[in-house]
N, C-alpha and C positions, 0 to 999 in steps of 0.2 A: 497555191497554184503551181508552184514549181515541180511538185511531184505528179502532175498530170502527164500521162504518156504523150510524148511528142512536144512537150513544153519548150525544149531547146530549139525547136524549129520556128517558134512564134517570133515574128519580127514586128508585129503590130498588135497591140491589145488596147481596145477602146471600150470603156464602159457604156452601156446602153441604159437609158432611164425610162423608155416608153413602156406603157402597159401597167397592169394591176397585179402582176404576179409577184410573189414574195421572193422569187429567184433573183440572184444577181446575174446580170447578162452582159456578155462582152462580145464585141466584134473582133475576130481574129484573122490575121493574115500570116501565112507561113512562108518560110524561105523558098518553098517549092511553088509559091503562087496560089496556094489554096485559100479560099475564103470560108471561114467557119463561124458558127455561133457557139459560144460556151455559156452554159447555164450552171450556176452553183447554188446548192441548197444545203441546209443544215443536215448533218449526218443522221439526225433522228428521222429524216424522210427517206432513208436508204431503200426501204422495202417498196414504197410507192414509186420512187424514182426508177427503181429497177424494173418494175412493171411498166411504167411509162415508156422506158427505153425499148423494152421487149415488144410492146404493142405497136410502137411507132415502126419497128422493123416489120411487123406483120402488115401494117398499112402500106408501107413502102413496097412490099412484095406484091401488093395488088396493083401496082402501077400508078398509084396516086402521086401527082407532082407535088412535092412537099419538101420541107426541111428534113433531110434524111438523117437517121442516126449513124454516127461514126464510132463513138467510143463512150464508155461509161465506167465510173470507178470512184474511189475514195481519194481525197487529196487534203491538203492543209493539215497534215499529221493526224488524219482521222476525224477532223472537225467538219469537213464538208464532203458532199457527194456531187459529182459533176456529170453532165451530159454534154458531149461534143457532137454538134450537128452541122450539116452542110448549110451554107448561107444561100438564101433565096434572093436572087437579083431582081430589082424592080422597085415599084412604089406600092404603098398601101392602096388596096382596092377602093377604100372610101374616098381617097383623094383623086384617083384616076377616073372612076366611073362618071362623075359629072361632066368630064371633058369629052366623053364618047357619045356616039349617036345612040338613040333609044334602042335601035335594033342590036347594036353591039353590046349594050348593057344587058339586054334580054339574053343574047347568045351566051355571054359569060355567066349570067345567072343560071341558065339551063345547064351549062357545064358544071357549075358548082353543085347543082342538085344531083347530077349523074355521078359526080365524085363522092358525094355524101352517101348515095345509095350503095356505092362500092365499099365505103368505110363500114357501113352497117352490115355487110356480109359477115363480119367477125362476131362470133357468138359471145354471150356473157357466160361467166363461170356457172356450171350446173348447180352449184350449191347455194346460189344467191337467194335472197328472200323474194317471195312472190311480189310482183310489181305493184299490184293494187294495194296490198297491205303496206308496202314500203312508202309509196307516194301519198296515200291517204294520210298516213301519219305525218309525213313531211309537210303536206298542205296544211294540216291542222296546226303544226308548229309555226309555219309561216304566218298564218292568220293571228295566232296568239302573240307572236313577236311584234307584228304590225300594230295590234291593238294596244300593246304595252309601251310602244315607243314614244307616244305623245304627239306625233305628227299625223295629221289626217289628210287623206286624198279626197278630192272631189270625185264622187262616183264609187267610193269604196263599198257602199252598200250593194250596188249593182254587181261589183266584182265578187264580193264574198257570197252573195246570193247565187251567182252563177256557179261558183265552185261547189257550194253545198248541194245544188240541184243537179250537178253533173258528175258527182264522184263515181257513179256506176259505170261511166265510160272507161274507167281504168281496168275493169275486169278483163282478164284474158290477154292483156297486151304482152307481146313477146319481147323479152329483153335482148339487147345486143351491146356491143362496144359502141361508145359515144365519144366523139371528139371533145365535147363538153363546153365549147365556146365558139360555135360555128357561125360566124357572121363576117361582114366585109372588113372589120377591123383586124381579123386574123387571116386575111388573104392578101397575096401579093400579085400584082399584074406587071408582067415584064414589058419591055419595049415592043415585043411582037404581039401584045394583047393576049398573052397566055397566062393562065391562072396557076398559082401555087398556094398550098395550105400551110400555115404555120401555127405555133403555139398549141401543142397538144397536152399541155401540163394540167388542164382541168378535166382530163379524160374521166369517164365514168362508165357504168354499165346500167342500161335501163331501156325504157320504151324508145324505139327509134324516132317516133313522132315527137317526143319531148325535146329532141335536139333542135326543133324549130322554135323553141321559146326565145332564142336570140335573134330571130329574123326581124324583130322590131327595129334593130339597129340598121339592118340592110335595107328594109323598106323605107326608112326615114331618108336614106341616102339616094336610093333608086327603086321606085316601085317596079320598074321594068326588070331590074335584077332579081328582086324578091319574087316576082311573078315567074320569071324564068327558072328560078331555083325550084319552085314547087312543080312546075311543068316537067322539068328535067328529072326530078326525083320520081314522079309518078308516071312519067311517060304520057303526059296529058293533064287534063284538069283533075285535081285531087277529089276524092269522094267527100261528101258532106260530113261523114263521120270524122274525117281528118280535121276539117275546119272546126267542128265542135270541140275536139280535143285540143286543137291549137289555141282556141280562146280560153280553155281551161288552164293550160300550162302557162300561157302569157299572163293571165290574171294572177295566178299564184306567184309567179315570178315578180310581177310588179309590186305586189304587196310586200314581199320580202326585200325589195330594193330600197325601201325607205329606211328600215333599221340598219341595212348594210351601209347606206350612204352617210348616215349621221356622223360616224367617226371621221369621215373625210371632209366635213365642213359644209357650210350652207350652200356653196356653189353646187356640190354634188346632189344635195337634197333638192334644190331647185330644178336641176336637170332631170331628176327622176319624177318630180311632180309634173313637169312639162311633158315627159314621155307618157305618163299615165293619162293625162288629158288627151294626148294625141291618140293613144290606143283606144280610149273610150269612144272617140269619134270614129275610128276605124270600124268598131263593132257596134255602132249605133247604141251606145250605152248598154252593151251586152245583149241586145235584142236580135242581132244578126251575126252568126258565127263566121260568115265570109267577110273578111276585111275589105274595106273600100279600095285599098291599094292593089288588090288582086285584079288584074286587068283582063276580065273575062271576055270582053268584047274588043280587045285590042286589035288594031290593024297590023300589028307586027307579024312578021313571018314566023309561024310557030313550027315550021318543018324541021 
């Protein structure tokens, strides 16, 4: 860490243990009073981390309130790569939202959707694989890994059936830059109820509508926020085509969550099973692509 540029100004270095990232994370205070976030990864990730840093710079240039990139480089005598970012003041959105009025939850959700729309302005590399081919292969791999893991979900037949019957929806979807993990767990709300976006380390390039596969976490915390996110993104009620693809992406994500959870222990497996049951209820066992948490007839001000 000592050969990070500006290390001599660090007066406080506290490790952070929250989250699922493989990065080592530290809260930093400098002699000048700056508050920063330091992320360290193995040097083998240099190329991806360099792209992550560069793309964050492009997102910040769009005016998105976020943990902004400050510096990038190699440290620990070549063993690690670091990203130095600004620190976002406030609390996790998933903690703050339940304390707010439904109208305020909806407003913040709408803002998050408008910010995501802005993030999706950034294009994917032109040489990338066609989306339908890429994700159909990915969906097949997810189904295979789920079937091989030995743990079964109630309603898995309905989910796999929905995926197989709706693969055609992937055709022609235009790829873009994706945050990669866009939900209330990666958003900060400040004291003035303003929103900031953090944790861009799972960034990817793909269908912008796939980005909503994490909205299950937001909807579980606040249906008003999740509804607002969709309304903000689409400038009103989303089209039915979107909801059909949303159910497709969420189903494939849920199936893969079980083999993902197994190494983390029984508690995580139980969490994912519970989420699967909740999602099946939202989609009426995959018979209705519009989730029950989407408040179509809400009395909230949608202006």
